[in-house]
C-alpha positions in Angstrom: 61.2 -94.2 80.7 61.0 -91.2 78.5 64.1 -92.2 76.6 62.9 -95.8 76.3 59.6 -94.6 74.7 61.4 -92.2 72.3 63.7 -95.0 71.1 60.8 -97.4 70.7 58.8 -94.9 68.6 62.0 -94.0 66.7 62.5 -97.6 65.7 58.9 -98.0 64.6 58.6 -94.7 62.7 61.9 -94.9 60.8 61.6 -98.6 60.0 58.0 -98.3 58.9 58.6 -95.1 56.9 61.7 -96.4 55.1 59.9 -99.7 54.3 57.0 -97.7 52.8 59.3 -95.4 50.8 61.7 -98.0 49.5 59.8 -101.3 48.9 57.7 -101.5 45.7 54.3 -102.4 47.3 51.3 -103.1 45.1 48.6 -100.4 45.0 46.3 -102.2 42.7 43.1 -104.2 43.5 42.6 -107.5 41.7 39.2 -108.4 40.2 38.0 -111.1 37.8 36.3 -110.6 34.5 34.8 -113.2 32.2 35.9 -113.4 28.6 36.8 -115.8 25.8 40.0 -117.2 24.5 41.2 -119.5 21.7 42.5 -123.0 22.7 44.5 -125.1 20.3 45.4 -128.7 20.9 47.8 -130.6 18.6 48.4 -134.3 18.8 52.2 -134.9 18.5 51.6 -138.3 16.8 51.4 -138.6 13.1 48.0 -139.7 11.7 47.7 -143.1 10.1 45.4 -143.4 7.1 42.6 -145.7 7.8 43.4 -147.7 4.6 46.8 -148.6 6.0 45.3 -150.6 8.9 45.0 -154.4 8.9 41.9 -155.7 10.7 42.9 -158.6 13.0 40.5 -161.6 12.6 39.6 -163.9 15.5 41.7 -166.8 14.3 44.9 -164.7 14.4 44.1 -163.7 18.0 43.4 -167.3 18.8 46.9 -168.2 17.6 48.5 -165.7 20.0 46.5 -165.7 23.3 49.0 -163.5 25.2 49.3 -161.0 22.4 45.5 -161.0 22.0 45.0 -160.1 25.6 47.5 -157.2 25.3 45.9 -155.9 22.1 42.4 -155.9 23.7 43.7 -153.7 26.6 45.1 -151.0 24.3 41.7 -149.3 24.3 42.5 -148.2 27.9 46.3 -147.6 27.5 48.5 -145.7 25.0 51.7 -147.7 25.1 53.0 -151.2 26.1 56.4 -152.8 26.0 57.3 -156.3 27.0 58.3 -159.8 25.7 56.5 -162.4 23.6 57.6 -165.9 22.8 59.1 -166.4 19.3 56.6 -169.1 18.4 53.5 -167.0 19.3 54.8 -164.0 17.4 55.5 -166.0 14.3 52.1 -167.8 14.5 50.3 -164.4 14.8 52.0 -162.7 11.9 51.8 -165.7 9.6 48.1 -165.9 10.2 47.8 -162.3 9.2 50.3 -161.9 6.4 51.6 -165.4 5.6 55.1 -164.3 6.8 56.9 -162.8 9.8 56.8 -159.0 10.0 58.6 -156.8 12.4 56.2 -153.8 12.2 52.5 -153.7 11.6 49.6 -151.3 11.7 46.6 -153.1 13.1 42.9 -152.5 13.9 41.7 -154.6 16.9 38.1 -154.1 17.9 38.1 -150.6 16.5 41.4 -149.6 18.2 44.3 -148.7 15.9 47.8 -149.7 17.1 51.3 -149.9 15.8 53.2 -153.1 16.7 57.0 -153.5 16.6 58.7 -156.8 17.2 62.5 -156.9 17.7 63.9 -160.3 16.8 67.5 -159.2 16.5 68.7 -161.8 19.1 67.2 -164.6 17.0 68.8 -163.3 13.8 72.2 -163.1 15.6 72.0 -166.8 16.5 70.8 -167.7 13.0 73.8 -165.7 11.5 76.2 -167.8 13.6 74.6 -171.0 12.3 73.2 -171.8 15.8 69.7 -172.5 17.1 68.4 -170.2 19.9 68.1 -171.8 23.3 64.5 -172.2 24.4 65.0 -169.9 27.4 66.1 -167.1 25.1 63.3 -167.6 22.5 61.7 -164.3 23.4 61.3 -161.1 21.4 60.8 -157.5 22.5 57.3 -156.2 21.6 56.4 -152.5 21.6 52.8 -151.5 21.0 51.4 -148.0 20.8 48.0 -146.6 20.0 47.9 -144.4 17.0 45.5 -141.7 15.7 43.6 -142.5 12.5 42.8 -140.4 9.5 39.4 -141.5 8.3 39.0 -142.5 4.7 35.9 -140.4 4.2 38.0 -137.1 4.5 36.6 -136.0 7.9 37.9 -134.1 9.7 38.9 -131.5 7.1 42.6 -131.2 6.1 44.2 -127.7 6.5 46.8 -126.9 3.8 49.7 -124.4 4.3 48.2 -122.2 1.7 45.1 -121.8 3.9 47.2 -120.0 6.5 48.5 -117.3 4.2 46.1 -114.7 5.7 46.5 -116.1 9.2 50.3 -116.7 9.8 50.0 -116.2 13.6 48.3 -119.6 13.7 51.3 -121.5 12.3 53.4 -121.7 15.4 50.6 -123.2 17.4 49.8 -125.8 14.8 53.5 -126.8 15.0 53.1 -127.2 18.8 55.1 -124.1 19.7 53.5 -122.7 22.9 55.0 -120.5 25.5 55.2 -121.7 29.1 52.5 -119.3 30.1 50.2 -120.6 27.3 50.8 -124.2 28.3 50.1 -123.4 32.0 46.9 -121.4 31.3 45.7 -123.8 28.5 45.0 -121.2 25.9 46.7 -119.1 23.2 47.1 -115.4 22.6 45.1 -115.6 19.4 42.3 -113.0 19.2 38.9 -114.6 19.3 37.4 -112.4 16.5 40.4 -113.3 14.2 39.9 -117.0 14.9 36.2 -116.9 14.2 36.8 -115.0 11.0 39.3 -117.7 9.9 37.0 -120.5 10.8 34.1 -118.9 8.9 36.3 -118.5 5.8 37.2 -122.2 6.1 33.5 -123.1 6.3 33.7 -124.4 9.9 30.8 -124.0 12.2 30.6 -124.1 16.0 33.0 -123.0 18.8 34.9 -126.3 18.6 36.3 -127.7 15.4 38.5 -130.7 14.5 40.9 -130.6 11.6 44.2 -132.0 10.3 47.4 -130.1 9.6 50.7 -131.6 8.7 49.3 -135.1 9.2 48.4 -134.3 12.8 45.1 -134.1 14.5 44.2 -130.6 15.8 41.4 -129.2 17.8 40.5 -125.5 17.9 37.9 -124.1 20.2 36.7 -120.9 21.8 36.5 -121.4 25.6 35.2 -119.2 28.4 37.9 -117.9 30.7 38.1 -115.7 33.8 41.0 -113.2 33.8 42.4 -111.2 36.6 42.4 -107.4 36.1 44.4 -105.0 38.2 42.7 -101.7 39.0 44.7 -98.9 40.7 43.4 -97.9 44.2 42.7 -94.2 44.1 44.9 -92.2 46.3 46.8 -95.1 47.9 50.1 -94.5 46.2 50.0 -90.8 47.2 49.1 -91.8 50.8 52.2 -94.1 50.8 54.6 -91.2 50.1 52.8 -88.9 52.6 52.7 -91.4 55.4 56.2 -92.7 54.7 57.7 -89.2 54.6 56.0 -88.1 57.8 57.1 -91.2 59.6 60.7 -90.7 58.5 60.6 -87.0 59.5 59.2 -87.7 63.0 61.7 -90.5 63.4 64.6 -88.2 62.6 63.3 -85.7 65.1 63.3 -88.4 67.8 66.9 -89.3 66.7 67.8 -85.7 67.4 66.4 -85.8 70.9 68.3 -89.0 71.6 71.7 -88.0 70.2 71.9 -84.2 70.4 72.1 -83.4 74.1 74.7 -82.2 76.6 77.1 -85.0 77.7 76.5 -86.6 81.2 79.3 -86.5 83.7 81.3 -89.6 84.5 82.1 -92.7 82.4 79.6 -93.6 79.7 78.6 -97.2 79.7 78.4 -97.1 75.9 80.4 -94.9 73.5 78.3 -92.9 71.1 79.4 -94.9 68.1 78.4 -98.2 69.8 74.9 -96.9 70.5 74.6 -95.6 66.9 75.8 -99.1 65.6 73.2 -100.8 67.8 70.4 -98.5 66.6 71.5 -98.8 62.9 71.5 -102.6 62.9 68.1 -102.5 64.7 66.7 -100.2 62.0 68.0 -102.3 59.2 66.4 -105.5 60.4 63.3 -103.5 61.5 62.9 -102.2 58.0 63.0 -105.7 56.6 60.5 -106.8 59.3 58.1 -104.0 58.4 57.8 -105.0 54.7 55.6 -108.1 55.3 53.7 -106.1 58.0 52.9 -103.3 55.6 52.1 -105.8 52.8 49.5 -107.5 55.0 48.0 -104.1 56.1 47.6 -102.9 52.5 46.1 -106.3 51.4 43.7 -106.7 54.4 42.4 -103.1 54.8 42.7 -101.7 51.3 42.4 -104.8 49.1 45.8 -104.4 47.4 47.4 -107.4 45.7 50.0 -108.7 48.2 53.6 -108.8 47.0 55.0 -110.9 49.9 51.9 -112.9 50.9 53.8 -115.0 53.5 52.1 -115.7 56.8 55.3 -116.8 58.5 57.1 -113.6 57.5 54.2 -111.5 58.6 54.1 -113.1 62.0 57.9 -112.8 62.4 57.8 -109.2 61.4 55.0 -108.4 63.8 56.9 -110.1 66.6 59.9 -108.0 65.9 57.9 -104.8 66.0 55.8 -105.7 69.1 58.4 -107.6 71.1 61.8 -107.0 69.5 61.7 -103.2 69.3 60.9 -102.7 73.1 63.5 -105.2 74.1 66.2 -103.7 71.9 65.2 -100.2 73.0 65.5 -101.2 76.7 68.9 -102.8 76.0 70.2 -99.6 74.3 68.8 -97.4 77.1 70.5 -99.5 79.8 73.9 -98.4 78.4 73.4 -95.4 76.2 71.5 -93.3 78.8 73.7 -94.0 81.9 77.0 -92.7 83.0 79.0 -93.9 86.1 81.0 -91.6 88.3 83.1 -93.0 91.1 84.5 -90.7 93.8 85.6 -90.6 97.4 81.9 -90.3 98.6 80.6 -93.3 96.7 79.2 -94.1 93.3 76.9 -91.9 91.3 74.7 -93.0 88.4 73.7 -90.3 85.9 70.7 -90.9 83.7 69.6 -89.1 80.5 66.4 -87.7 82.0 68.5 -85.8 84.6 68.0 -88.3 87.4 71.0 -89.0 89.6 71.3 -92.0 91.9 74.0 -91.8 94.6 75.2 -94.8 96.6 77.6 -94.0 99.5 80.5 -96.4 100.3 79.0 -97.1 103.7 75.8 -98.5 102.1 77.8 -100.8 99.7 78.3 -104.3 101.1 79.8 -105.9 98.0 79.7 -106.5 94.3 78.2 -109.2 92.1 78.3 -110.0 88.4 75.2 -111.3 86.6 75.3 -112.9 83.1 72.5 -111.7 80.9 71.2 -114.2 78.4 68.7 -114.1 75.5 66.5 -117.0 74.4 67.5 -118.8 71.2 65.6 -121.4 69.1 67.7 -123.9 67.2 66.4 -127.0 65.4 63.1 -126.7 67.3 64.8 -126.6 70.7 64.8 -123.5 72.9 68.2 -122.6 74.4 69.9 -119.4 75.4 72.9 -117.3 74.4 75.1 -115.1 76.6 74.6 -111.4 75.9 77.2 -110.1 78.3 77.9 -109.6 82.0 76.6 -106.8 84.1 78.2 -105.4 87.3 75.9 -104.7 90.3 76.3 -103.0 93.7 75.1 -105.0 96.6 73.7 -102.6 99.2 71.8 -102.8 102.4 68.7 -101.7 100.5 69.1 -104.2 97.7 70.8 -104.5 94.3 71.8 -101.4 92.4 72.8 -102.2 88.8 75.8 -100.4 87.3 75.3 -101.9 83.9 76.8 -103.9 81.1 79.4 -101.9 79.1 79.5 -102.7 75.4 83.4 -102.5 75.1 86.1 -103.9 77.4 87.9 -100.5 77.8 84.9 -99.1 79.6 85.0 -102.0 82.1 88.7 -101.2 82.7 87.9 -97.6 83.4 85.1 -98.4 85.8 87.1 -101.0 87.6 90.2 -98.7 87.9 88.0 -96.0 89.5 86.4 -98.5 91.9 89.9 -99.8 93.0 91.0 -96.3 93.6 88.1 -95.0 95.7 86.6 -98.2 97.3 87.4 -98.7 101.0 89.8 -101.5 102.1 86.9 -103.7 103.3 85.6 -104.0 99.7 88.8 -104.8 97.9 88.5 -108.6 98.2 84.9 -108.5 96.9 86.0 -106.1 94.1 88.8 -108.4 93.1 86.4 -111.4 92.9 83.9 -109.4 90.9 86.7 -108.3 88.5 87.7 -111.9 87.8 84.1 -112.8 87.0 83.4 -109.6 85.0 86.3 -109.8 82.6 
């Protein structure tokens, strides 16, 4: 029991200490502060001068009822593509311009749109001296809503010379934003600099509309909430102290487990096998302790979490609470037990100094038990074989010899049993040997 507890605490101390010392945990507390930032919005579409628009009269709309219905819906949509009969498109454009046109800038009930008509198929038939079949007398129509530059000069137009003293604004007016700026919806421009520029331009208010490079732009000062990280006093120093002490105490426990006089008899596990088992356990234990420490620092000290994954935290905690004791018990069942077979029976030597002797007269037979571990695959619980353990069947019950980690240890134990076991047990020993190997 003492060896089991030492190994459990060794796993916890070394895994927890190494995780604290190696992983870059956060030791800052996050808080929000209110501030201001500059937001720039640039319309990618070129402005259309108000004077270039043609107002659509009611008689033109009456000549093309389908197109009229589409144009009236452009107030709610930005783009439309579809087909229109050749007769209707020609009747509409001839009412407006007296001839067929393939591209038009129109104003319909105060909404400015650009209309493009593709009659390439009709022209192909006409070039071949043929008339287009009625079923094909359709043209492609593309309609898009366009921004308008008012004739009265509002909003103000910004010239490149106006940016001579404020060159950092140019990339934003060209629509060049970083991914972070697009995500946060604001620029890195300093608010005092923007306000000074707006004042020099004669603009008033926190939100202004202007035109640059024939594109509509909006600049405004918006309220924002920023996250500020503040170091937690003493937490980083405590990490090194706690982590260092945990590793030191863990190494002292390693010494008590590995530095000791050898036990008599045949060891169930060679020293390197036990060291490999403990090393792999410590490796996965250290990885498991990272989300556990991350949650502890976040919950009890307010540190910003680095992992912040509930599933990893629960898995790590399960490894510490359930996995460490189970793996420690598995290691102790082989690392802390030696088997000695002699003419007077079988002796089991344990690390704590305890010796269990079973005389040949008390042994009635042998049995082999397969040890399995639970396993979850695809949502289904199954099991996997861990190995086979040899037991002594006595008058007083079962006495487990153990489950050696390597096959050569099984050979040594079985050779000794064949040599010293009485004749009445040879048949049972042979059956157990077939099942054990």
